[in-house]
N, C-alpha and C positions, 0 to 999 in steps of 0.2 A: 418685971416680967422677959425669960429669955423670948426673943424672937426666933421659931425655928419654920426655915425655910419649906419653901413648897416643895419642893424638888423630894424631902428627906419624906418630910413628911407619907408625901402619894408613893415611897420608896417601901414604907415600912408598914402602909397599908396593903401593897402587891405582894412583897414581902409574906406576911401572913393567910391574907384570898391562897396562895402558894404554898405555907403548909397544911392551911383548912385545908387544899382542893386537894391534899397529897397524904391524909391523914382519914379523909373519908371514902379518899382510893383504892385507900391501906384492909382499912375495915371493911369496904365492898368483897372485894377479895378473898379477906379472909371468911366474914360470911358462908361467900358463892362453897367454894373448902363448904364447910362446915356445911351444906345445904349437901349436900353433891353427899359428900362422908355416910350423913343421917341418911337420904333414899338409897342409896347402897345399900347403905344396914338396916334396910324397911322400917324405918321412924320416916313414913312419909311425911306426917304429920311435924314435928319439927325440920324435916327437906323444906316444905313447905317454907314453912316460914321461914325461914335461917334464909332461900333464897331469895322471895320477898324482899326482907331485909336487908340483905345482899342488892339485889338491882333495884332496892328506894340507895343507901346510897352510895352507887355509881354513880346514877342522875345525879347526882347534888353533889361528890365527887366533879365529874366530870365536865356536866351542861352546868350546872346551876350556880356553879362554883371558877372552873378549870375557862365555860368558851364565853360567860357571861358573863364573868365580874373581871380576872387575871386575862384577858386579851384586852377588852378595853382599855381595862387602868391599862398591858403595858408598850400598846398602842399610843399612847397617849403620850405616855412616858418619853417613845420615841421620839413622837415631833415633837417633841418639846414642851405640851399644849398644856 
């Protein structure tokens, strides 16, 4: 079996977390736009659902993956731990 350096594994994990955070944030922004369009078009139920799901996706992308996962991994990588 090939030994993969720990730095390469950490970089791969960091890349996956950053891509996931970006995707969740992009989906959140898209849902927010759909929700606002639906509300301004008169469909309050769809608009409320889309805004709620957009906020949830933005929370996952920015806070759960970005702030709580990606930032500590990046700091550990830069510090050389």
